[in-house]
matplotlib code that plots the C-alpha trace (Angstrom):
import matplotlib.pyplot as plt

x = [116.5, 115.2, 111.8, 110.7, 111.8, 110.0, 106.8, 106.9, 107.3, 104.3, 102.1, 103.3, 102.5, 99.0, 98.3, 99.7, 97.3, 94.4, 93.9, 90.5, 92.1, 93.6, 90.2, 88.7, 87.8, 90.1, 93.1, 94.7, 94.8, 96.2, 98.8, 99.8, 100.2, 102.3, 104.6, 104.9, 106.0, 105.9, 107.5, 104.3, 102.6, 105.7, 105.8, 102.1, 102.6, 105.6, 108.0, 110.1, 111.1, 109.3, 111.8, 110.7, 110.4, 112.4, 109.8, 109.3, 109.5, 106.7, 107.5]
y = [116.9, 119.4, 121.0, 118.9, 115.7, 116.8, 117.6, 114.2, 112.6, 114.5, 113.5, 109.8, 109.9, 111.4, 108.7, 106.0, 107.1, 107.3, 110.9, 112.1, 115.3, 113.2, 112.4, 115.8, 118.3, 120.7, 118.3, 120.4, 123.4, 121.3, 119.8, 123.3, 124.4, 121.4, 122.0, 125.7, 125.0, 121.4, 122.1, 122.8, 119.7, 117.6, 118.8, 118.1, 114.6, 113.9, 113.8, 116.7, 117.4, 120.3, 122.7, 124.4, 128.1, 130.2, 131.7, 133.5, 131.6, 132.3, 132.0]
z = [100.7, 98.2, 98.3, 95.4, 97.2, 100.3, 98.3, 96.7, 100.2, 101.5, 98.6, 98.9, 102.6, 102.0, 99.4, 101.7, 104.5, 102.0, 103.1, 102.0, 100.6, 97.8, 96.5, 97.1, 94.4, 96.1, 95.6, 92.8, 95.1, 98.0, 95.6, 94.5, 98.1, 98.9, 95.9, 96.8, 100.4, 101.6, 105.0, 107.0, 105.5, 106.2, 109.8, 110.3, 108.9, 111.2, 108.2, 109.6, 113.2, 114.8, 116.2, 119.4, 119.3, 121.7, 124.0, 127.2, 130.4, 132.8, 136.5]

ax = plt.figure().add_subplot(projection="3d")
ax.plot(x, y, z, "-o")
ax.set_aspect("equal")
plt.show()
């Protein structure tokens, strides 16, 4: 999936959920951010799997 496809999927999902951001005056800025890097938005919406980070184990 290309970044453009992912951005389109994010926008579609936000519209499907009737997210208030889509009707906000700040929507053009949000849309620009989605088009720049859609991955964080897709992860937040559950469209991409979240990969666990390698971290320290506390004993």
